[in-house]
C-alpha positions in Angstrom: 108.4 141.1 174.1 105.3 142.8 172.7 105.3 142.4 169.0 104.5 145.2 166.6 102.7 143.9 163.5 102.9 145.3 160.0 99.9 146.3 158.0 100.3 143.1 156.0 100.3 140.9 159.2 97.2 142.7 160.6 95.4 142.0 157.3 96.1 138.3 157.8 94.9 138.4 161.4 91.8 140.1 160.1 91.1 137.2 157.8 91.3 134.8 160.7 89.1 137.2 162.7 86.4 137.2 160.0 86.3 133.4 160.4 86.0 133.8 164.2 83.1 136.2 163.7 81.5 133.9 161.2 81.7 131.0 163.6 80.2 133.1 166.4 77.4 134.3 164.1 76.7 130.7 163.2 76.6 129.8 166.9 74.0 132.4 167.4 71.7 130.5 165.0 72.4 127.1 166.6 72.2 127.8 170.3 68.8 126.6 171.5 67.3 124.3 174.1 68.1 120.6 173.4 71.3 121.1 171.3 74.4 119.7 172.9 77.7 121.6 173.3 79.4 118.8 171.3 77.0 119.4 168.4 77.9 123.1 168.5 81.6 122.3 168.4 81.2 119.9 165.5 79.3 122.4 163.4 81.6 125.3 164.1 84.7 123.2 163.4 83.2 122.2 160.1 82.5 125.9 159.3 86.1 127.0 160.1 87.6 124.1 158.1 85.4 124.6 155.1 86.3 128.3 155.2 90.0 127.6 154.9 91.0 128.0 158.5 92.2 125.7 161.3 90.6 125.6 164.8 93.4 126.9 166.9 92.2 125.5 170.2 92.1 121.8 169.2 95.2 120.2 170.5 96.5 123.4 172.1 98.3 122.2 175.2 96.2 119.0 174.9 92.8 120.7 174.7 90.5 118.2 173.0 88.0 120.4 171.1 87.7 123.0 168.4 85.9 125.5 170.6 85.2 126.2 174.3 81.6 126.0 175.4 81.1 127.3 179.0 77.6 127.0 180.5 76.2 129.0 183.4 78.7 128.9 186.2 81.5 127.8 183.9 83.7 130.8 183.3 85.9 129.6 180.4 87.4 126.5 178.8 84.3 124.3 179.1 84.9 121.2 177.0 82.1 120.5 174.6 80.4 117.1 174.9 77.0 115.5 175.6 75.6 118.3 177.8 72.3 119.5 176.4 71.5 123.2 176.7 68.4 124.0 178.6 65.9 126.9 178.5 67.3 129.7 180.7 70.9 128.7 180.4 73.6 131.0 179.1 76.6 129.7 177.2 79.9 131.3 176.4 81.4 130.2 173.1 85.1 130.9 172.6 86.7 130.4 169.1 90.3 130.7 167.9 91.2 130.4 164.3 94.5 130.1 162.5 94.7 131.0 158.8 97.8 131.7 156.7 99.9 131.4 159.9 98.0 134.0 161.9 95.6 133.7 164.8 92.5 135.6 166.0 90.5 134.8 169.1 86.9 135.9 170.1 84.0 135.0 172.3 80.4 135.8 173.0 77.9 134.6 175.6 74.5 133.6 174.3 71.1 133.2 175.9 69.5 129.8 175.5 65.8 130.5 174.9 64.3 132.9 177.5 66.6 133.8 180.3 66.1 135.6 183.6 66.6 139.3 184.1 69.7 138.8 186.3 71.4 136.7 183.6 70.4 139.2 181.0 71.9 142.1 183.0 75.1 140.1 183.5 75.5 139.5 179.8 74.8 143.2 179.0 77.3 144.4 181.6 80.0 142.1 180.3 79.4 143.2 176.7 79.5 146.8 177.9 82.7 146.3 179.8 84.3 144.9 176.6 83.1 148.0 174.7 84.7 150.2 177.4 87.9 148.4 177.1 87.9 148.8 173.4 87.2 152.5 173.8 90.3 152.8 176.0 92.6 151.5 173.2 94.6 154.2 171.6 98.3 155.0 170.9 99.9 156.5 174.0 97.5 155.0 176.4 98.7 152.6 179.1 97.7 148.9 179.0 96.1 149.2 182.5 93.8 152.0 181.1 92.1 149.1 179.2 92.0 146.9 182.3 90.6 149.7 184.5 87.9 150.6 182.0 86.6 147.0 182.0 86.6 146.8 185.7 84.8 150.1 186.3 81.9 149.2 184.0 81.4 145.7 185.4 81.6 146.7 189.0 79.3 149.7 188.6 76.7 147.2 187.3 77.2 145.2 190.6 79.3 142.4 189.2 82.8 141.1 189.7 85.6 140.7 187.2 87.7 137.5 187.3 91.2 138.2 188.5 92.9 134.8 187.9 92.5 134.9 184.1 93.3 137.6 181.6 93.4 138.7 178.0 96.6 138.5 175.9 98.5 139.5 172.9 97.8 137.4 169.8 99.3 137.0 166.3 101.4 134.1 165.2 100.7 132.4 168.5 97.4 132.2 170.4 98.9 133.6 173.6 101.6 136.3 173.3 102.7 139.2 175.4 101.2 141.3 177.0 98.9 139.8 179.6 95.8 142.0 179.9 94.1 141.8 183.2 90.5 142.9 183.5 91.1 145.0 186.6 93.7 147.5 188.0 94.5 151.2 188.4 94.9 153.3 185.2 98.2 154.7 184.0 100.3 151.6 184.4 102.0 149.0 182.2 103.3 149.2 178.7 102.4 152.1 176.4 100.1 151.1 173.6 101.6 151.5 170.2 100.2 151.3 166.6 100.6 147.7 165.4 100.1 145.9 168.7 97.4 143.2 168.5 95.4 142.4 171.6 92.7 139.9 172.6 90.6 141.8 175.2 88.2 139.4 177.1 86.2 140.4 180.1 85.1 137.5 182.2 82.5 138.7 184.6 80.8 136.9 187.5 77.4 137.5 189.1 78.9 136.8 192.5 82.5 137.0 193.7 85.5 137.0 191.5 86.9 133.7 192.8 87.2 130.8 190.4 88.5 127.2 190.5 89.4 124.6 187.9 87.5 121.3 187.7 89.1 117.8 187.7 89.2 117.8 183.9 92.0 120.2 184.2 90.4 122.8 181.9 86.9 123.9 182.9 87.1 127.0 185.1 84.0 127.7 187.2 82.9 130.4 189.7 83.9 129.5 193.2 80.5 130.4 194.5 78.7 128.7 191.5 77.1 131.9 190.4 76.7 132.7 186.7 79.5 134.0 184.6 79.7 135.7 181.1 82.5 136.1 178.7 83.0 138.4 175.6 86.1 138.9 173.6 87.5 140.7 170.5 90.9 140.7 168.9 91.9 144.3 168.1 94.8 146.1 166.6 96.0 149.4 168.0 95.4 151.8 165.2 96.2 155.5 164.8 92.6 156.3 165.6 92.0 153.7 168.4 90.9 150.1 168.4 90.6 148.4 165.0 88.4 145.4 165.8 89.6 142.4 163.7 87.0 139.8 164.8 84.1 141.1 162.8 82.5 139.6 159.7 83.3 141.2 156.4 81.1 144.2 155.5 79.1 144.0 158.8 81.2 146.0 161.3 80.0 143.4 163.8 
């Protein structure tokens, strides 16, 4: 069942979303050559906790960390640890926050120092595909209109969208209905209605769309070991389109 949230519920999800955005803004200042993914996780967990939130990922189905930190060919669910970031890496940081019983989820991919032009193009195309997905959110549209918009932008740039993973509804739980693929024909699936809350998250690979999961049971990597990027926003379906909830207060970002 796809839940329709009240204005009061959306306001609470927005509060969690502001902490997600704040954590990702903080990550942008911390990502640099030599820092470990574990150090990033510790600092972002501290920020969320001191801000009155709870890191939603920690303990979720046994996941051991407060954030996901996925480097280079790692698509999503990279477990933070001793790995040091190196000049030229890209790292996707995924953050979920619960506050007052409601959850928001967001992600960005960051450059570590100076990166190559191909990595930069991949990041830009992934961010653009998220923007296209957001632009497709409006009452009366079909869910697959969002999926199709993401796919078109990513593939026109010469990249592949991951097909084995998807976005999702979010609210009182981290993963709710509906599942939101990043590919597909338009005009299919549930009709979008005011009050739906969706986590839209393109995962885009430089090579093929195939992925596999490592022995840790969590880290998903590209099957061909090419780079991958990940961007995500939690949005409410509003009367005028997508109301992005994972932005810092007063910034629109």
